C-alpha positions in Angstrom: 2.0 17.5 5.1 0.1 14.3 3.6 1.1 10.8 5.2 1.8 8.0 2.9 -0.8 5.1 2.5 -0.2 1.8 0.8 -3.3 -0.2 -0.1 -2.8 -3.8 -1.0 -4.8 -7.0 -2.2 -4.1 -10.7 -0.9 -1.0 -11.2 0.8 -1.5 -14.6 0.2 2.4 -15.6 -0.2 5.7 -14.9 1.9 7.0 -12.8 -1.0 4.1 -10.6 -1.3 4.4 -10.0 2.4 8.1 -9.4 2.1 7.6 -7.0 -0.7 5.1 -5.0 1.5 7.4 -4.9 4.4 10.5 -3.6 1.9 8.5 -1.1 0.3 7.4 0.3 4.0 11.0 0.4 5.0 11.9 2.6 1.6 9.3 5.0 2.5 10.3 5.3 6.0 13.7 5.8 5.0 12.8 8.7 2.3 10.1 10.2 4.3 11.3 9.9 8.0 7.5 8.6 8.7 6.0 5.1 8.7 3.5 4.5 6.1 -0.1 3.4 6.8 -1.0 0.2 5.3 -4.5 -0.9 4.3 -6.2 -3.7 2.5 -8.7 -3.2 -0.1 -11.7 -2.1 0.4 -10.5 0.3 2.9 -9.0 3.4 1.2 -8.0 6.4 3.4 -9.3 10.0 2.3 -6.8 11.0 -0.6 -6.8 14.5 0.9 -4.8 13.4 4.0 -2.8 10.7 2.1 -0.5 9.8 -0.7 -1.8 6.6 -2.2 0.0 3.7 -3.3 -1.6 0.9 -4.8 0.1 -2.5 -5.0 -0.5 -5.6 -6.7 -1.9 -7.1 -9.8 -5.6 -7.4 -11.0 -5.7 -10.9 -9.7 -5.0 -9.8 -6.1 -6.2 -6.3 -5.6 -9.6 -5.6 -7.2 -8.9 -1.9 -7.2 -6.1 -2.4 -9.8 -8.5 -4.7 -11.9 -11.2 -1.8 -11.9 -8.8 0.7 -13.2 
């Protein structure tokens, strides 16, 4: 079973940190497992994780590229 990973950009405001925390809580409630969180450019193996990219093209370079 794959785990969930959240990949985020800059968490330069309190609201962005709170949003990441809230999303992690929702994932925990639904999957009964804590998601792993990675700051871009660290991206785990997609064969082991369901990847969720959050942010905007201004604060997460991966989103800007895609």
